[in-house]
Every structure is written in structure tokens, then in C-alpha cells.
ZAFI-672268 format. One record per residue (C-alpha): z, y, x; residue in one letter. Coordinates in steps of 0.05 Angstrom, whole numbers, padded with zeros to 5 digits, always signed. Example, Ala and Ser with C-alpha at 12.3 -4.5 7.8 and 13.67 -1.06 7.14 Angstrom:
BEGIN
+00156-00090+00246a/+00143-00021+00273s/
REM end
This chain:
BEGIN
-01983+00052-04252m/-02035+00092-04290r/-02003+00157-04267q/-02007+00133-04195r/-02080+00113-04204q/-02097+00180-04234r/-02060+00216-04177f/-02098+00174-04126t/-02164+00189-04159a/-02149+00264-04160v/-02128+00262-04087l/-02191+00225-04066v/-02234+00274-04106a/-02199+00334-04075a/-02207+00305-04005t/-02282+00292-04016v/-02291+00362-04044a/-02254+00393-03985a/-02295+00352-03935l/-02359+00373-03970a/-02338+00446-03968a/-02321+00440-03894f/-02387+00408-03878q/-02423+00462-03917a/-02388+00516-03877q/-02401+00480-03811a/-02477+00478-03822k/-02514+00539-03798p/-02548+00577-03853r/-02623+00565-03861p/-02667+00616-03826l/-02707+00666-03868k/-02771+00668-03828l/-02829+00715-03839a/-02872+00677-03788a/-02871+00607-03759p/-02829+00594-03697v/-02826+00541-03643k/-02755+00525-03620n/-02752+00498-03549e/-02676+00499-03546g/-02668+00551-03491w/-02719+00597-03523r/-02755+00607-03589v/-02829+00626-03591l/-02864+00664-03646c/-02934+00691-03653g/-03001+00680-03618s/-03002+00672-03543s/-03063+00718-03544k/-03024+00777-03572a/-03020+00834-03521k/-02951+00862-03540v/-02891+00821-03519l/-02823+00830-03551v/-02766+00792-03517e/-02696+00783-03544a/-02635+00758-03505f/-02575+00732-03544y/-02528+00671-03543p/-02568+00635-03597i/-02542+00564-03592n/-02474+00575-03558a/-02418+00536-03592a/-02358+00575-03615g/-02391+00644-03616g/-02418+00690-03669e/-02480+00671-03708g/-02544+00702-03681h/-02594+00674-03731e/-02613+00745-03748w/-02645+00753-03679v/-02697+00699-03693i/-02708+00728-03763e/-02720+00798-03734y/-02769+00769-03683a/-02808+00734-03738s/-02811+00798-03779q/-02839+00837-03720l/-02894+00785-03710v/-02909+00785-03785a/-02913+00861-03785a/-02966+00861-03730y/-03003+00794-03735p/-03044+00773-03673n/-03020+00836-03637q/-02946+00819-03625v/-02914+00756-03598r/-02839+00746-03591a/-02795+00704-03547i/-02721+00697-03563v/-02681+00672-03503y/-02614+00638-03509d/-02579+00672-03451f/-02521+00623-03457a/-02568+00569-03431s/-02586+00561-03357a/-02659+00579-03364k/-02647+00634-03415g/-02591+00663-03372g/-02638+00666-03312a/-02690+00705-03353e/-02635+00752-03379w/-02613+00767-03308q/-02684+00782-03286k/-02684+00842-03333h/-02618+00868-03303n/-02588+00868-03373l/-02513+00869-03385s/-02510+00847-03459c/-02555+00824-03515g/-02619+00864-03525a/-02689+00869-03553f/-02740+00886-03499v/-02806+00917-03520i/-02859+00916-03467g/-02806+00911-03413g/-02762+00967-03441k/-02698+00966-03483v/-02703+01040-03499q/-02756+01077-03540a/-02766+01148-03567t/-02774+01157-03642l/-02784+01227-03671k/-02756+01257-03607g/-02694+01214-03607k/-02679+01158-03558k/-02661+01091-03589v/-02631+01034-03548t/-02640+00964-03576y/-02579+00931-03545m/-02525+00888-03577r/-02528+00888-03654t/-02550+00942-03703p/-02478+00950-03727a/-02449+00956-03657l/-02502+01002-03627s/-02528+01040-03687g/-02601+01019-03690w/-02639+00989-03749t/-02694+00937-03761l/-02738+00993-03787a/-02730+01031-03721q/-02745+00967-03682l/-02809+00956-03722k/-02830+01028-03712a/-02819+01023-03637s/-02859+00959-03634v/-02914+00994-03674g/-02916+01050-03623e/-02923+00998-03567e/-02980+00965-03606v/-03017+01031-03610k/-03006+01045-03536r/-03028+00976-03511v/-03088+00967-03557y/-03111+01039-03545a/-03111+01024-03470k/-03147+00958-03482k/-03201+00994-03523a/-03210+01046-03467s/-03214+00992-03414g/-03149+01013-03380t/-03103+00955-03364a/-03030+00959-03381a/-02985+00966-03321p/-02964+00901-03289a/-02893+00879-03300k/-02848+00889-03240k/-02822+00829-03204s/-02754+00806-03227a/-02694+00834-03190a/-02647+00782-03164g/-02696+00724-03174a/-02680+00662-03134s/-02708+00660-03063s/-02680+00593-03042g/-02611+00568-03025g/-02555+00547-03072a/-02555+00574-03143i/-02485+00581-03172i/-02467+00595-03244s/-02415+00646-03266v/-02387+00645-03336a/-02380+00717-03358v/-02347+00744-03422p/-02390+00797-03456c/-02337+00849-03442g/-02349+00841-03367l/-02425+00838-03368a/-02432+00909-03344g/-02392+00904-03279p/-02418+00833-03268y/-02489+00859-03266g/-02471+00911-03213d/-02433+00860-03172l/-02489+00809-03171v/-02540+00861-03149r/-02495+00880-03091l/-02481+00808-03073f/-02555+00788-03073h/-02569+00846-03026a/-02522+00818-02974r/-02526+00742-02985s/-02586+00704-02960k/-02564+00634-02981n/-02530+00640-03049v/-02560+00663-03115r/-02518+00676-03177v/-02538+00657-03247s/-02499+00682-03308p/-02472+00646-03369r/-02454+00703-03416v/-02417+00691-03481n/-02357+00715-03520g/-02290+00702-03489v/-02268+00657-03547v/-02330+00615-03542a/-02323+00608-03466l/-02250+00587-03470l/-02268+00534-03522k/-02321+00506-03476q/-02272+00501-03419f/-02218+00470-03462r/-02265+00418-03491d/-02304+00406-03427g/-02368+00413-03467v/-02423+00461-03444y/-02480+00466-03495p/-02550+00476-03467q/-02521+00469-03396q/-02523+00413-03344p/-02448+00418-03334g/-02392+00467-03319p/-02405+00533-03282p/-02378+00543-03211e/-02338+00605-03229i/-02304+00634-03290y/-02295+00709-03290l/-02235+00713-03336a/-02221+00773-03380l/-02145+00765-03371g/-02109+00711-03333t/-02055+00686-03381s/-02108+00640-03413e/-02119+00606-03346l/-02051+00570-03349a/-02078+00525-03404d/-02142+00510-03365l/-02101+00493-03304k/-02058+00446-03344q/-02120+00412-03371r/-02145+00401-03300g/-02206+00447-03307r/-02193+00488-03244l/-02207+00469-03172v/-02140+00498-03150d/-02088+00546-03174g/-02114+00605-03135n/-02139+00664-03175v/-02178+00721-03144v/-02150+00783-03179k/-02211+00829-03183c/-02183+00887-03223a/-02130+00907-03273r/-02148+00920-03346i/-02111+00978-03379p/-02090+00976-03451l/-02095+01038-03494a/-02080+01062-03564l/-02149+01073-03596i/-02162+01118-03656v/-02224+01148-03688h/-02242+01217-03663k/-02230+01244-03734r/-02162+01209-03732n/-02147+01216-03807p/-02078+01184-03799a/-02061+01235-03744r/-02038+01183-03694v/-02017+01217-03629q/-01972+01164-03599d/-01942+01095-03613l/-01887+01123-03658n/-01939+01148-03706d/-01958+01076-03721l/-01897+01072-03766t/-01926+01126-03811s/-01946+01107-03882s/-02015+01136-03867a/-02026+01078-03819v/-02043+01018-03863k/-02070+00971-03809a/-02070+00964-03733i/-02121+00920-03698a/-02102+00879-03637i/-02132+00819-03602y/-02110+00749-03619s/-02042+00733-03589y/-02070+00674-03549d/-02112+00724-03509l/-02083+00766-03453s/-02099+00831-03489g/-02066+00809-03554g/-02005+00784-03516r/-02002+00852-03480g/-02008+00891-03545a/-01950+00854-03575k/-01909+00868-03512q/-01925+00942-03519v/-01898+00944-03590l/-01838+00902-03573q/-01818+00943-03512r/-01828+01007-03551a/-01781+00977-03604r/-01833+00983-03658l/-01853+00911-03669w/-01805+00897-03727e/-01830+00960-03763m/-01905+00951-03753v/-01917+00876-03743s/-01939+00867-03816k/-01993+00920-03806k/-02026+00884-03748t/-02092+00847-03758v/-02126+00802-03707t/-02202+00794-03716p/-02232+00727-03696s/-02280+00761-03648v/-02245+00810-03601p/-02300+00862-03601d/-02290+00870-03677q/-02224+00906-03664a/-02261+00967-03637k/-02311+00964-03694q/-02256+00963-03746m/-02231+01030-03720v/-02301+01059-03721k/-02311+01034-03793q/-02244+01061-03817g/-02219+00992-03835r/-02158+01003-03790v/-02126+01069-03769q/-02113+01048-03697a/-02120+00992-03647a/-02085+00970-03584i/-02141+00941-03541i/-02172+00946-03472y/-02189+01017-03454r/-02250+00992-03417t/-02281+00972-03484c/-02296+01046-03495l/-02347+01042-03439m/-02410+01007-03466e/-02454+00961-03427s/-02510+01001-03397y/-02585+01004-03387l/-02613+00981-03320p/-02604+01033-03266n/-02571+01083-03314q/-02499+01105-03321p/-02451+01069-03369a/-02449+01097-03439v/-02381+01118-03467r/-02360+01112-03540e/-02365+01179-03575t/-02333+01160-03641d/-02267+01137-03611l/-02214+01166-03566k/-02161+01132-03524a/-02088+01149-03519i/-02058+01125-03453d/-01999+01077-03454l/-01944+01072-03402y/-01960+01013-03356e/-01888+00988-03358d/-01896+00972-03432l/-01935+00908-03416y/-01945+00859-03360e/-02006+00873-03317p/-02071+00843-03344i/-02123+00823-03292h/-02195+00803-03288v/-02189+00738-03251g/-02242+00695-03217a/-02229+00620-03211v/-02268+00558-03188l/-02283+00506-03242i/-02279+00431-03228k/-02341+00388-03233g/-02393+00441-03213a/-02442+00422-03158p/-02437+00482-03111h/-02363+00496-03103t/-02368+00514-03029e/-02425+00563-03041a/-02385+00594-03098a/-02329+00610-03049r/-02376+00660-03016e/-02382+00699-03081f/-02306+00696-03091l/-02296+00725-03021a/-02345+00781-03038f/-02304+00798-03100l/-02246+00817-03055e/-02286+00867-03013t/-02278+00943-03019p/-02351+00946-03041e/-02336+00901-03101a/-02271+00938-03118r/-02311+01003-03125k/-02353+00971-03180v/-02292+00957-03222w/-02267+01028-03213t/-02335+01054-03237k/-02326+01015-03302w/-02256+01042-03316g/-02215+00985-03288f/-02153+00995-03244l/-02137+00965-03176p/-02103+00896-03180p/-02029+00888-03165v/
REM end
């Protein structure tokens, strides 16, 4: 009896400890702020409203299931603290309806810091682009502060001389009446999405498109759970990065019907660093002892499923399966190659084409190179557009779906490295 009581006590204590540990992990870490902020949910304000220099940041701050972006608010507070009464900052949650609308006004295609209306600055003769994260795009907080400092000098010098700063241009694609539909867009498709919406707005008088941009894992979780943080409800359309995941959503009753508009095909490629220390030239080289790890997407995603098919059909799976690693966030697979943590990856070739600056060409990865794979090694992977149940403007959304099947829209996907659908 005493042994049973001791065992029960130990079990209860272990359960309580495990629950406490889980709750501790579930809580977001406290912010390290250099200046006070006001959190309005869809945006975070920092600094005096009288400050003449505006820094805006656009990231999925409160989106459930995504990466943590607390650092964005912390960076904004540090910029305000560095230039008190001269700089104010607004951090928009572009996964929210209002924040997404502001993000789209700037014609952005991913997360970014915008200084005086620009995401690019020149420091010591070198252009720096403040998009995505410092690790992904190679910029630093020190550079961001320096660029803001240059903007402070420019604006306050003009103020002292009596010359007004140029007025901000009106937002491209702002709503001019009619139905407003929401499109859920994975970050990996933000570039072509931006081009598509600009073309669509130029030809449609009655329908405006508003984005909900987030990581593919976070978006799929929202659809599965039927919970849409910071949103009034589900979006009208999901632009899916791969269609195998849609079977689960269909089974859960999330789709209006079973029809999928196949927008483009996504090619897989064997990705290595340009220095290629393991000397990987083809799939067979993955069996080499020099290759310690191979990054692929999670198997429940179309890209991960396709990568496994590649290795199986090449009769290499049994030899290399133990080398494969699947990061929790798909974009990390590419970064692991760049950082030397893996010697190769089998991922979407289109990931080597970065999201771009407004009205400028797409930027290609310079640290990585792609080795083409035979298309018969994996089942075709498509970008698919589907209607989501419960959204208010389903009929208006059909107009955008029809546009996605036009030759004009197909050209956009080709520009971004995608292939024609099959």
C-alpha cells in the first residue's frame, strides 16, 4: 500500500511538473523594450505622434502556429529609443485584416521594415534591403539604426530649411468600393501573389483582394482548427503551396467544393551550397560519407512527400533516410544549407528566388545552386487555389479564381520560376 501511495505521489508530481513545463513553453517570452509601446492588436505603436520620421514594420506578429516575431517590436522600440522625439514606429500584424490591408498598400511580398516609405537604403555605398529577418536577408540591427539615423538627418535638415518632405504616394491597390475578398497566402507565394493582385485590380472594377500572409504550417493549422486569430472569419480563398494537404481540409468540410484551380507546378531540386564542400553533383552523391545531413520539408507537406518519393524512386531511401532532417518551419531547410548545417536539401526550386522589392525584379539566391531532378521521380506538385466555406463573398471570389486561369496570370508564375500545370 505504501509503495502504491509513493508511486501515485511521484506520478502526480511528475504530471504537475510536466504541465508546468508545457505552460512555461506555451507562454510567449516577455518583451525586452527600450521604449514604451501601445498594443492595439492589429498594430503596435511606439514613439511620439509628433516625430517626423516614420518607421513601419510588417510581420505576422500575433498569428497562431507561426514563428515568434517578438524581435520586431523590440527592434522598433530600440529605434525609437535611439532617436527620441524624432522617430515613431508602427508594427503591423499583416496576418490580421487591417494589418494585411496596410501591408498590401506598400506592394510588399514578405515581412519588412519600411523607413520613410522605403525598404532599401544605401550605407557606405552599399544597398541594404530590410526585408524578412536579419538571418534570412543578411542585414543587422546596427544597419537598420544607421539607416534610420540617415533618414532623421534628411528629414530634420529639410524641416530646418523650410522644405517639406515629399508627400507619400497613394496606396496601390487600395479599395475603391465593391466586394473585398481575402486570400490566404503562404509566405513562399507572396511574390507571385503580389503581381497577380496588381494585374487583377487593373481589370476588375467590383472586386478587391486583401491578403492574409503567413507560414504554410500556421495557415494549415488555422484551416484544420477553424480558428482565425485577429480575423472576422475564414478567407474566401486559400492559395495552397501544394495540393496534397487539401485532402485533409476537404475531409474536414472546410472547402466549398472539391474543385481546385491548378495555377502552376512547383519543381523540386537538389540544393547545395555554391562552395559545395561535400561535392554533391547528383542524387547518388547523397550516399557519400561526406554528406552527414539532408534537409527536406515535413512529410505531411507536398514538398516533403515529393522529396521522399524522389529518394524512393531513385532507390536511395534505405541508404539515406537516416540522414534526412525536417525543420519545423519549411523555409529553414534552405537556411540550413546556407549555414552549413546540412550538406544538401531537396526542396522547391522556386525558393531560390527571393521575394522582391516593389517594381523591381526578383532577387535570386547567390549562396546556393540548384541541381535539376527528373520530373518522373515525383508526382506533380501544384499551387492550387480553393474556395473556403463560411466566407462572406464566395461568388465574388470566383472572379479571382477565373482570373488565375488566364494566360496573363500564367505568365506571372513563369516569371517566378514555376512550371505550367498538368
